[in-house]
C-alpha positions, 0 to 999 in steps of 0.5 A, spaced: 805 292 191 811 288 191 810 281 193 814 279 200 818 274 196 821 278 192 825 282 198 832 280 199 834 286 203 837 285 210 834 288 216 839 294 216 839 296 209 831 296 209 832 300 215 836 305 211 831 305 206 826 307 211 830 312 214 831 316 207 824 315 205 821 318 212 826 324 212 823 326 206 816 324 208 815 330 212 807 330 213 808 323 215 802 321 209 807 315 207 808 318 200 814 323 197 814 327 191 818 324 185 822 331 185 825 329 191 826 321 189 833 323 187 835 326 193 832 319 197 836 315 192 842 318 193 842 318 201 842 310 200 848 310 195 844 310 188 846 317 185 842 317 178 843 322 172 837 326 171 835 322 164 836 316 168 831 318 174 826 320 169 826 313 166 825 310 173 820 315 174 816 313 168 816 306 170 814 306 177 809 312 177 804 308 174 798 313 175 802 319 174 800 322 181 807 325 182 808 321 188 811 314 190 810 310 197 815 306 201 813 300 198 814 302 191 821 306 193 823 299 196 821 296 189 825 301 185 831 300 190 831 292 189 830 293 181 836 298 181 840 293 186 839 288 180 843 292 175 849 294 180 854 291 185 849 294 191 854 290 196 859 295 194 855 301 194 852 299 201 859 299 204 860 306 201 853 309 202 854 314 207 860 318 205 864 322 210 861 329 209 860 335 214 856 334 220 855 326 219 859 320 222 859 313 219 859 307 223 860 300 222 854 296 223 855 291 228 848 288 230 846 281 228 842 283 223 848 287 220 852 285 214 859 286 214 861 293 211 854 296 213 854 303 215 849 308 218 850 315 218 849 319 225 848 326 224 852 330 229 846 335 229 841 330 232 846 328 237 847 335 240 839 336 239 837 330 243 843 331 248 841 338 250 833 336 250 835 331 255 839 336 259 833 341 259 828 336 261 831 331 266 836 336 269 831 337 276 830 329 276 835 327 282 836 320 279 839 323 273 844 328 277 850 324 276 849 323 269 847 330 267 848 334 264 851 331 257 856 334 253 853 335 247 859 335 243 861 328 245 859 321 245 856 321 252 849 321 250 850 314 247 854 312 253 850 314 259 843 311 255 846 304 257 843 304 264 836 305 261 835 310 266 835 316 261 831 312 256 825 310 262 825 318 264 824 320 257 819 316 256 815 318 262 816 325 260 813 324 253 807 320 256 807 321 263 806 315 268 808 310 262 813 307 267 812 306 274 818 309 277 819 303 282 820 298 277 826 302 274 833 299 277 837 305 280 842 302 284 847 297 283 847 297 276 850 291 274 850 288 267 844 284 268 840 290 272 842 295 266 839 289 261 832 289 265 832 297 265 833 297 257 828 291 256 823 295 260 825 302 256 824 298 250 817 295 251 814 301 254 817 305 248 813 300 244 807 301 248 806 308 247 807 307 239 815 307 238 817 302 233 823 298 236 824 293 230 831 290 230 832 294 237 834 290 243 837 291 250 844 289 247 844 294 242 843 299 247 847 297 252 853 297 246 851 304 245 850 303 237 849 310 235 844 310 230 839 305 234 840 310 240 838 316 236 832 312 232 829 310 239 830 317 242 827 321 236 821 317 236 820 318 244 821 325 243 817 326 237 811 323 241 812 327 246 812 333 242 806 332 238 802 329 243 798 335 244 797 338 237 790 336 237 783 340 238 782 336 244 788 340 247 787 346 243 780 348 241 783 354 238 786 350 232 779 351 229 781 357 226 786 353 221 780 350 218 779 352 210 773 354 207 768 348 207 772 344 212 769 341 218 772 339 225 772 332 223 776 334 217 781 337 222 781 331 226 783 327 220 790 331 219 796 329 222 800 333 227 805 335 222 800 338 217 797 342 223 803 345 224 804 347 217 797 350 217 799 353 224 805 357 221 802 359 215 796 362 219 801 366 223 804 368 216 798 370 214 796 374 220 803 377 219 801 380 212 806 375 209 804 372 202 809 367 203 807 360 205 810 353 207 809 346 205 815 342 208 820 343 214 826 343 209 826 347 203 821 352 205 825 354 211 832 354 210 833 362 209 830 363 216 825 368 213 819 364 215 821 363 222 823 370 223 816 372 222 813 366 226 817 368 232 815 375 231 808 374 231 807 369 237 812 372 242 809 376 248 811 383 246 815 384 252 820 379 250 823 384 245 823 379 239 824 383 233 825 382 225 833 384 225 835 377 222 832 379 216 838 384 215 843 379 215 845 377 208 849 370 210 844 365 211 848 362 217 849 368 220 841 370 219 839 363 222 844 364 228 840 371 229 834 368 228 835 363 234 838 368 238 830 371 238 828 364 239 832 364 245 829 370 248 822 366 249 826 360 251 825 356 245 832 355 242 831 348 241 833 342 237 836 346 231 843 350 230 844 355 224 847 349 220 840 345 221 836 350 219 840 352 213 841 345 211 833 344 212 834 338 216 826 336 216 826 332 223 830 337 227 826 343 224 819 339 225 821 338 233 823 346 233 816 348 230 813 343 235 816 346 241 814 353 239 807 351 238 807 347 245 810 354 248 806 359 244 801 357 240 798 364 240 791 362 237 785 366 237 780 364 243 773 360 241 767 363 242 764 361 248 757 360 245 760 356 240 758 348 241 764 344 239 763 337 238 770 335 240 771 327 241 778 326 245 781 319 243 779 314 247 783 309 251 781 303 247 783 307 241 790 310 243 792 303 245 790 300 238 793 306 235 800 305 239 800 298 238 799 299 230 805 304 230 809 299 234 809 294 229 812 299 224 806 300 219 807 306 214 805 311 214 804 312 221 797 312 224 794 318 227 787 317 227 784 310 226 778 312 223 781 315 217 788 312 216 785 305 215 780 307 210 784 305 204 786 298 207 793 298 206 795 299 214 790 293 215 794 289 210 801 290 213 798 288 220 795 281 217 802 280 214 805 281 221 800 277 224 800 271 219 806 272 214 804 270 207 797 271 208 796 277 204 796 276 196 799 283 194 797 282 187 790 283 189 792 290 193 791 296 190 797 301 193 796 307 188 789 310 187 787 313 180 783 320 181 777 318 178 776 311 181 780 312 188 773 311 193 772 304 189 779 302 189 779 303 196 773 299 198 775 294 194 781 293 198 777 294 204 773 288 202 779 284 201 781 286 208 774 283 210 775 277 206 782 275 209 779 276 216 774 271 215 779 266 212 783 267 219 776 266 222 775 273 225 768 274 227 766 280 222 758 279 222 756 285 219 762 288 217 763 290 210 769 293 206 765 299 206 764 300 213 772 300 214 772 305 208 767 309 211 771 309 218 765 306 222 768 307 229 764 300 232 766 296 226 773 299 225 775 297 232 772 290 232 777 289 226 783 292 229 782 288 236 781 282 232 788 283 229 791 285 235 788 279 238 791 275 232 798 278 233 798 277 241 796 269 240 801 269 234 807 271 239 806 264 243 812 261 239 811 254 236 804 254 238 799 251 233 792 252 235 786 256 233 784 262 236 778 259 239 781 255 243 787 259 245 784 263 250 782 257 254 789 254 253 792 261 256 787 261 262 789 253 263 796 255 263 796 261 268 792 257 273 797 251 272 803 256 273 800 259 279 800 252 282 794 253 287 797 259 290 791 263 287 786 261 282 781 265 277 776 263 272 776 267 266 779 274 264 773 277 266 774 275 274 773 281 278 779 277 283 784 280 278 782 287 279 787 288 284 793 285 280 795 281 286 794 274 282 797 277 276 803 279 280 804 272 283 804 269 276 810 274 274 814 271 280 812 264 278 815 266 272 821 270 274 823 268 282 825 274 286 822 279 280 817 282 285 818 286 291 812 285 295 813 291 300 811 295 294 805 291 293 798 292 297 795 285 298 789 288 301 788 293 296 780 296 296 780 303 293 781 304 286 787 308 287 790 302 291 789 298 285 792 302 280 798 303 284 798 295 284 797 295 276 802 300 274 807 296 278 805 289 275 805 292 268 812 295 269 815 288 272 812 284 266 815 289 261 821 289 265 822 281 264 820 282 257 813 281 256 810 286 250 804 289 254 800 294 251 794 294 256 794 300 261 793 299 269 786 302 268 784 295 264 786 291 269 783 295 275 776 295 271 777 288 268 777 289 261 777 282 259 780 283 252 786 287 254 787 283 261 787 276 256 793 280 252 797 281 258 797 273 260 798 271 253 804 276 253 807 273 260 805 266 257 810 268 251 815 269 256 815 263 259 820 258 258 816 252 259 812 254 253 817 253 248 815 249 242 808 249 245 809 243 250 805 247 255 800 249 251 799 242 248 798 240 256 794 245 258 789 244 252 789 236 253 787 238 261 
């Protein structure tokens, strides 16, 4: 794995590399086949003849497994960068081609001449999805419908209202509607909405690295589309699991268990689902991706015919069309019969746009899974993701780790995600030369345990409490011990965002507590982050008002809250206004009402990080000395 000191790419260049990689990494496992490497490199401006590509492959595919991960892709790019004038190459990265606009980078992280490709297909797809899903919302009546053939999407996302509403569609109740500014949308009030949207998107697992309110207010298309895609994707894939669809057990292969199915990503489950229906349709064909394998519309035609209610009149007539674009259009007309003509047009099907085709299939599954029932006598031990697990998973994904974390107890077992998190919490702490990023078939388990042992070693170095936690526990997916490690990573990150503060983790919580009580200025007081007086959120809201005068509408706060429902309403409001003022809060309202000490601490730490008086650690130093 490349040492972080060798990375010389700008943030925008790195973002383009990651986008090129992820567009081909359709199952989200963090690897692409070497047969697709040429395409990925060409996307970022490195076109190579076949013989040269073979030489590059032999250099970087050290174990001969036919795959390459993101870190190796970046290393490969940097290696080639040294051989040619990449400054010029990047200016010409995305050539004008049908269906693609090129836009100059204008963010602070951009270099002059950087361009980003904006697919018109994505603009159309997301505009139409927003029109469909928000058309009944009275707060959107003045801005919808969006003209999908223009740039209205980017202009009308500037108020933040559409983004906030879409987040609540994908993850209901994430944002308290009372915290959204809906009138008198000055620059300042728009900025508040956009800050609320970004921090709320992070809380549901979106990576918003290098995306700020100013970027969205400027309507920068590649950033708006990137954020919209993450929000929409989370909503589309959130219920593709056994807990919501027990009938997925019919996708199990011989010798597999329920646990094996729980480990699969939603993308992989969708591939199996399509193949399941192809088999039921008597077809021998199978797909392995949402790009090359679906371009001719045959698979979609059989799938639609198989899953559609018989009274809808969906048929196989598209197969009679020889022209692929006409066949795709005919196939989409069949999809329209069941209300599922979403995300793709004929061009996106024929071009094999993996992102939009994944969305198309996910929408089909969500509306017409057409899975066989489960025998009532069959006992299924299906464990739904806990609130704690979901919070940790969303936090990890918001950090931009690769590959995307779907199931904590499976996706951390090789240690690679853990190392990325360490590097985020304390840059430079990981000795990447000790990290094994590619595993040999014969020694994979041993190598992964070796990684996990090093991960525990790093935890001890950072004074984590890892008594009884060994590398094999993480590799084996021991739930209690894995959660213990992840919590301490999240805690370390939370403390690390206290900019300019130099303190050890043992004293940090005492310092945060002292800071909060000092800022409350005797208007309220609490003794610990487990203090039951915090359960109604009133103390928390008073602190927020101290940090942001006039930031609280007390008419919306029940200061005599007693019931759980009343306390939850206060907690939702508190979290909303905290995020709106810029605090990166991951905790949930239930954490406050139940006074979950660990998560409550993170809220106060995030607020402290936003307190301008804590800059350079002055306030923390004073608090610790008190």
